[in-house]
C-alpha positions, 0 to 999 in steps of 0.5 A: 273547868275541863282542860285537856292536853295532848303530848308532844310528838303526836299528830295533834289535828288527827288525835283532836278529831279522833278524840272528838268523834269518840266523845260524840259517838253516843250522841245523835249525828246532828249533835256534831254540827252544833259543836263550835271548834275554835282553832289557832291557825289556818293550817290547823283548821285545814288539817282538822277539816281534812281529818274529818273528811278522812273519818267518813261521811258525817256532820262537821262542827263549826270550825272557826279561828280564835283570831277571827273573834274580833270580826264578829258583827257585835251589836253596838260595836263599830268595825276596827280601823285599818292597821295601816291607817293607825300606822300612818297616824302614829307615823305623824306623831313619831315624826313630830317627836323625832323633830322635837328630840333629834337624839331619840332613836337616831337613824330609825325611820319614822315608819319603823318607829310607828310600826313598833309603837303600833305593835306596843299598842296592840299588845297593850290592848290585847293584854288589857293594859291601859296607858294609866298603868304606865303612870305607876311606873317609877322612873328611878335614877337607874333608868336612862333619859331615853326611857323617860322621853319614850314614856312621856310620848307613849302617854300622848297616844292614850287618846287611842284608848279612850271610850270614844276612840276608833277601835284597833283590831286588837282592841275590838278583839278584846272587847268582843271577847269581854262581851262574850264573857259577860254574855255567857255569865248569864246566858251560857251556850247550850252547845259544846265549845272547844278551843284547841291548839292555842297556848293562850299566849295573847291576853285576849285569847287567854281571856276567851279560853278562860270564858270557855273553860268556865262553861259546863260544855266548854273544853280546852285542848292544849298542844304539846303538854309536857307530862314529864315536867316535875313539880319542882320544874313547874314551880321554878318557872316563877322562881326569880324576879323575872318569870322564865318566859323562854321555857317551852311550857311557861305559857301553859303555866301562865294560862293554868294560873289564870284558870285557877288550875293546877298542872295535875288538873289537866287531863289527857284528851286521848290515851295515846303514846307519842312516837318516842316516849324516851326521846320526849323525856330526854328533850323535856329534861334538856329544856328544864329551866336553868334553876333546876338543871342541876338535876340533870345528873340525878334525873338523867339516870332514869332516861335509860340507854340514850342510844335508843332515845336518839336513834331517830335523830340525825345531826347535820353540822354543815360547814356553811349555809349552802352545804346545809341547804343541799344536804336538806334538799337531799333528805327531802328528795329521798323522802319523796322517792320513798313516799314518806311525808316530810317537812322542813320546819325553820324560821330562816326564810333564806334557808327555805329559799335555798332548799327550794332552789336546790330541790328545783334541780329534781323537779320537786316543788315543796308546799311552802306555807309562807309563800313568796314574799311580795317584795321579791316578786316582779311587781313588788320589786318594780314598785320598790324600785320606782318608789326609791327613784322618786324625787331624785335624778335617775342614774344610768344603772337605775334607768336600766334596772327599770327598762330591763325589768320583766314587767316593763313595756309589756302593754303592747304585745310580745313584739313591742317588748322585743323591740323595747329590749333591742332599743334598751341595749342600744341605749345602754351602749350609748349611755355607757360610752357617752353618758350623761351620768344622769340621763335627761330627755334632751340626751335621749332626743339627741341620741335618737337624732343620731340614728336613721331609724324611727325611735320617736315613740320610744324616746317620747315614752321614756322621756315621760318616764324620766319626767315622772320621777320629778317630785317635790321635796314634800307633798301629801301622801295621797298625791305621792301614791297617785304619782307612784301608781301613774308612773308605774302604770306608764312604765308597764304599759310602754309605748303605745300600750296600756297598763290593763294589757300589761303583765303588771297586775296579773298572776298572784304577785300582781293581784296582791300588789294591787290590793296593797297599793289600793289599800295604801291609796285608800288610807293615804289621807291619814298620812299627811305630807311626806318626803320621797325618801320617807315614801320609799320606806313606807312602800317597802314596809307596806309590801312586807305584809304581802305574800304571793302564793304560787299557783304551781302544783306542789309536791304532795309529800314535801312541805316547808313550814314555819315554826308555828306549824309544828303544832299542826304537823302530820309528817313522818320525817321532820327537819328542824333547820337553821338551829343557830342562835339568832335564827332559831330562836330569833333574837327578840326585836329591840323595843325602843319604847319600854325597857324590860323592867318597865314592861314587867311593872306595867303588866306587859309581856317580856321579850322572852315570850317569843323565845318561849313560844319558839321553844315550844314549837321546837319541842313539838317538832323534835318529838316527831317520828324521825327528825333531822337537826341541822345547822351551819357552823359558819355563815357569811360573816363568822362562826355561828353559835348553836341554838341554845336548845340544841346545845342543851340536848347535846350537853345533857347527852354528852354528860351521861356516859353511863347511859352511852350518851357520847356514843349516841351523839357520835351516831347522830353525827355519823348519820348527818355526815353521810348526807354531807358526804353525798353533798360533797360528791354531788358538788365535786366537779365532773371535769378537772380543769387545769389552771391557765398558763401565762399567755403570750399570743403570737398573732400573724404579722399582718394582723398586728397593729400598724400604729400606736400613740406615744401614750400606748408605748408604755402599755406595749412595754408594760402589758403587751397583752393589752395591746393585743386584746385591744388592737388585734382582737378589737375588744374594748372594756365597757364603760361603767354603768354607774359613772363616777368622778374617778381620776380619769374623769378628773384628768379629762376635766382639768385638761379641758379647763387648761386647754380653754384657758390657754386658747382664750388667753388675751394679750398682756393678761396679768396674773390676777386677771388670769386667775379670775378667768381660770376660775370662771372657766372652771365653773363653766366646765364643771357645771357642764361636764360634772353632774355631781354637786359635791364633786364640783365643789371639791374640784373647784376648791382644788383649782382655786388652791393652785390657781394663783401659783399656776397663773403666776407661772403662766405669766413667766412661761409667756415671757419666754415663748408663746403657745404654738401647738395646743392639743394638736394630733399628728402622725409620723411614720417610723423609718424602715418600718411599716408603722406610724406613731401618733401624738397629741401633746398638751402644749408646745411653746415656740421660744424666742430663740427659735427652739420649742418647749413641750409641756405635759399637764398631769393631774396626778403624781409626776413620773420619775426620771427612771420611769421616763427613760424605761417606760413613760416615753411620751415626752421623749417621743414627742420631742423626737417627733418635733425634731423630725418636723411632725408639726406643720406649724412648727416645722423641724425644731430643736427642743430645748426643754420638756416640762411636766406641770402638775395640776394639783398639790402645790402646782409644781413643775419639773423638767425632764432631763432624760437622766437617771442614776443608771441611764441617760436617754435623749429623744433621738435614742428613745426614737431608735429604741422605739423603732427597735421595739416595733421591729421586735413586735413585727417578728412572728416569734415575738409574743404579746406577754400578759402583764410583762412589767407592771409598775406594781403587782396590785395594778390592774389591767382591763384585760386581766379577766381575759388573760385569766390572771390569778390562775397564773402570777407574775413569776410564771414563765409566759407560754407562747401560742401561735395564732392563725 
């Protein structure tokens, strides 16, 4: 057996190629072409090919990927089934399980469980673990009932492991490897076979490596093999009940055990010295398994001056992810300017995107090996949006998300797209203002009829789009996919357009999205029936596997890699970004099927395997020539925890003061702090802006309002700035994109119900009959005006609760008078001032004695007497208007009472007396004070002060943003400003 290795910190592809050329130097040139070289990843393969090209003209070996072995057309072995087909089949089994056992993984989707079960099956097939091995697992009393149920279910999928079962990709990979192994036992290949760059972490790969190692001309080349590990450290990897799989060198120990080799049997592929041997020794000691970390102090003495080992290290500890991303972008920018090949290695895709965005300001486009997730491309977002909206009413916000999407209505040319956006803006204003909350084709048609221009084609297209979202509660997956694709094609085509001419399936993202959706359509017959919600989850998860590669030319020196690509690195400057727990290393995904102990007993891999592989990638990356280690001390939620590997390195160095460890760490941090200072300087505002003062604008008198409603008088007293913004500047707040059953709507609905109830009252109606009529009117209004079923039920229950008392009180009210004014709007001028007041009282009853009683319905709490006198003057002013003959049907009348009726709670009523502890105010006095107030605001010196006397400090105004409230507070003096 021949097993070679290269140490961490060397350019593995370059040294692999150099070593192979040296070994083949004495053989004829064509002998290189007979070599089969199996590599671990696509990037490694590309790097190896590039290094061969740099070495001059020669024959190349046959370069292949270990993962492609399962695609060999082996005689008698059928092709593997699609992974998507297997997931769809498993999803149906999982759905049956969760239906039979509702408590099993409650809250998880069927497809999430199917994906985890598919991953478990792939691992079992790759590791050669048959479901029969699960029968040997003893479910003791210590195991939870959950594991008993999951184990019973896993046994059900044993049929996928039978000899006549269709092969999964991992099963075929293993069978091909085993067939090759058997073939080589009797007919070994005559040409050299080399496996390089793999750690043998998967069972099938390890089996293939063993088959290669048994060959006379078989060679294995391991990456990042740690020669500084002691025998005690190697042996400690199996010292406990559980193997220490999270150690970076554990996979090598496991592989060598399978090959019946000792660590000393591994030879050097080339006699080459890493960039920094002292740093390699430091990292090796820091990452030792926990059982032997007590040797830090003993072996740490041999590390020498730690300032030398840490000279090439920079530690950036940013305060938040934004500062970290900007600092790393500055590091990469400097590398680009200096012509230094540099790479950011991180598993944190969010950090990678932030760095990419920061580099964009300098026109630097990094070569991102991960590409852009398909979900985040325009086609991916549109596919997910449409899938999410299927089978449910489309809200205003949902509709606008579709209409404003950059791919919507792109099938009829640029002019048609511009017209589409103009109509979308017009429709948005209409829907915000008038609704309905869930747009319908009838509502669109009514809107189009109100406009003079021809909008029929656009409205007809949009009506077909809305109709397309109607879907049955459950139907076949094939029908749902067809419905989804037909609808998204209609959306992309637009009116009088075609999907072929649209932008939907163009560019990298569109082509990848079309490929995945065609795959879903092809495999849909295996998915059975599905609900719209489950389909949306399926589409979201299916698109996660897609990557859109950018067609823009990337910078030749700047790259962003995943952690696996640390093995194939060739950069002089390496940044290890996102070194926090949960990011690097990532937390192992929870396994809903097997516990850790069950995995160990079954011969499966432990969750720590992925951490160990990530640790090996870290050891490779940190051994580069120049390294930047970065982390953010805080994320969006809380303080972060440094990565365990960074913690180990810092703790080891800090604990060796005799070797200047603390000074080394200080120097690392000082180098990182310089970059953070540059970030702060770059982010510092170039212009210092003063905080806004409390505004009190004084517009010209002829521009000030000449009319107010009695309800707006309170606003003029409490927040004059709102009157200025609305009546002078003509600024009106936009209605929300997502209408909700808020208190304002509730008040409007209640007033409409009571108005109809009062107007339609028959003569001599009894309380019980009135109650029935009130409930009927309530049902009618709620069905017509409130589109939320749950809200309709809640509000109906509230009306029902007060209906009896309200109707009994109404009978008493009608005994003393009859309604003479119901929701009638009138306007009356003020004396000696060019100003008018408008009122629309809810109800005024003409009493038998010739006087009137004013009623005001309230859906919320009733105002106190003090509030009525000081601010809420609606009732007093309406009484003054009645006494002045503002209502023609009444003429001048005396007001004997003013009454609030609460349409909620206990349906109580309360008369307005105009008296409080401190003050008394009659309607006539309120009218005089209103006149004085209006006269004061007609003076040029009177400003409209913002938030003059808000009831509560936490109360908000529609114009707080305009007045820049927050830069000033209620304790600040207003600053008048004359306007022209």
